Steps between C-alpha positions, in 0.01 A plus 500: 500500500558377148689197379621382161510126429616364165239272345738219409394142444604428861263775614210339313586161648469652848169666410363172363597318817342773714173464306502131593625514859512859620306772675537862602444454870147560626322549168153511655564792733419815301693715749813288473792681339622233263871459482570141603601282208450140611498148365497146639627166372540153649776386265831612653688517171235703319463730800873570524523568126214749502600664828851559362345634180275739695798633697687571175208652311380719788851579625393414852548231761169330565412315816488122464343265748310173520158472662298182527717328239471778243785731399409868502665808353410861582656834412378859524487666156217748469559617138513143368194399703313804369578395141389142570177613666412728207564236235454155657213550747142567393250728674426221750872453571502162329788403272465581131727538198528825304455473125850632433633158609371367166735736316825424680769374268544123491801490733331707769168319469672163537673631814163619636346159423793322665446693823127436490562131427746462788229618737185345353624214285265209452788249476876522443473337157201700370493846346191583701402702805215450744308774682180515702439858384258479206552865405878465490470178303273667246732797457804275452311291245407817311856636509642178356240518224592862425858378460377254240568188705303181510378465857266271689307568819286272711347495844589234754315446827727405791433517874170681440684774313514578130843519340559631150784347301647703214722305263718634223465260207808452290417310186737492201317657210612575147356705220522310173536706184381339177760584237356302211211267439497233228271211424475195282120517548520215750716642778602848609870569547612801706837670510504653847738670740491623861502880519693523830541332837214703650257431220183297525262281300 
């Protein structure tokens, strides 16, 4: 069957969170008929927020339960899972990001980033995410660059596992326009102005 879901900013927040914390059931079984949209989260507040969001976006009532100290959400939605598998899983069934994410408008991209950050945040006070998937980290780094952002990435070794930390760098920059230049042959005097709040030097 077919299903229509509006791609609102809330939708992209859910997708971002799924990229960080979700799965489509048994991804490794080639005979498995994907249709189970799932995600997990230890933080009760974040889990409740995203589970409620998933119910609203998918117009369904997902199953919620706790196993081994981790909250889990699962709902059957074959059309949505098909779309996710075609766009957010590579040929090896590993997570990836489609290039069209780079061209979302600012509001929707920030919602996508918020969802991703809620699942894979490095720290509550840092605009950075951490992932052990080097391919996903590389694609996210490239997408942020395509969007014209300043971004840093570095590898961190913890518990015999490599983690890749992607940080969005927000530095105030201003373009300075030289309006007039005068000199007394000893010093240079500039008449300058800032072009706009998004300009740079």
